[in-house]
N, C-alpha and C positions, 0 to 999 in steps of 0.2 A: 501433648498440646499441638494444635495446628499452628501454622505460620501466622494466621490472623490473630489467634489467641495470644501468641508470643508478642506480636506487634502491639496489641492492645495493652498487655501487661507492661511492656517497655514504655509505651506512651504514658501510662499511669505513673510509672516510676519517675520518668523525666518530668512530668507535670508536678509531682510531689517535690522534686528538687527545685523547680522553678518557684513554686509556692513558698518554700523555705527561704530562698534567696530574696524574693519579694518582701517577705516579712522582715528579714534582716535589714534590707535597704530602708524600709519605713522606720524602723527603730534607729538606724544610723542617721537618717535625715532628722528625726526628732531630736537626737542628741546634738547634731550640728546646729539646729535652730535654737536649742537652749544656750549653746555657747555664743551664737551670734546675737541673741537677745541681751546677753551680758555685755557684749561689745557695744550694742546700741545704747544701753544705759550709760556706760562709760563715756561714749562719744557725746551723748546728750548732756551729761553732767559737766563736761569740759568744753562745751560749745565746739566740738569737732564736726566736720561735715559728715553726713550719713554715708557718702560714697568716697572711696579711695581709689581713683583710677590707676595709679601706679601699682598698688597692691593687686588690683584685679588683673592688670596686664601680666604681672609676675605669676599669678596663679594660673592664668590661661596657659602660659608657656609651660609651667610645671605640669599641669594636668594633661596637656597635649603630649608631653614626653612620656608621662606615665601611661597614657592610653596606648601610645605606640608600643611601649614595652609590654603591655598586657594584651596586645593584638586587638585593641578596640579602636574603632574609627575615631581619630583625634577631632574631627569635625563634630561628631556626636558628643564627645566629652566637652568640647567648648560650648556647644548649644545647651547642654545640661547645666554647665556652670553658669552661663549667662542667665538662664531661667531662674536658677536658685538665687543668684546675686540680685536680680531684679526684685525678688520677694524680700530678701534681706534688707535691701535699701528702702523698700516700702515700710518695713517694720521699723527701721532706724528713723525714718522721717516721722512716722507716727509717734515714736517714743520722744523724739526731740520736740515735736509740737505739743505733746502732753506735759512737758516739764516747764 
């Protein structure tokens, strides 16, 4: 095999790994949202606010620490979390309005 062929084979292997990780992330996000939907119903049934800033602050700190431990940019981890939480709060608000 030539160097170029070896590089293409390695690229395909790495892309396969990335594809598997992406699939796992999607399934994990789906599982996370199933759990947060249950939280949204519980909050709506008990007139709790859709957002919990103290909990979110704790989670940001926890996830930033985990990101550092995993050698992932903590800023990225926080941005990801904030993106997900915004969607969760939107779902919780819709659930509360529907009850």
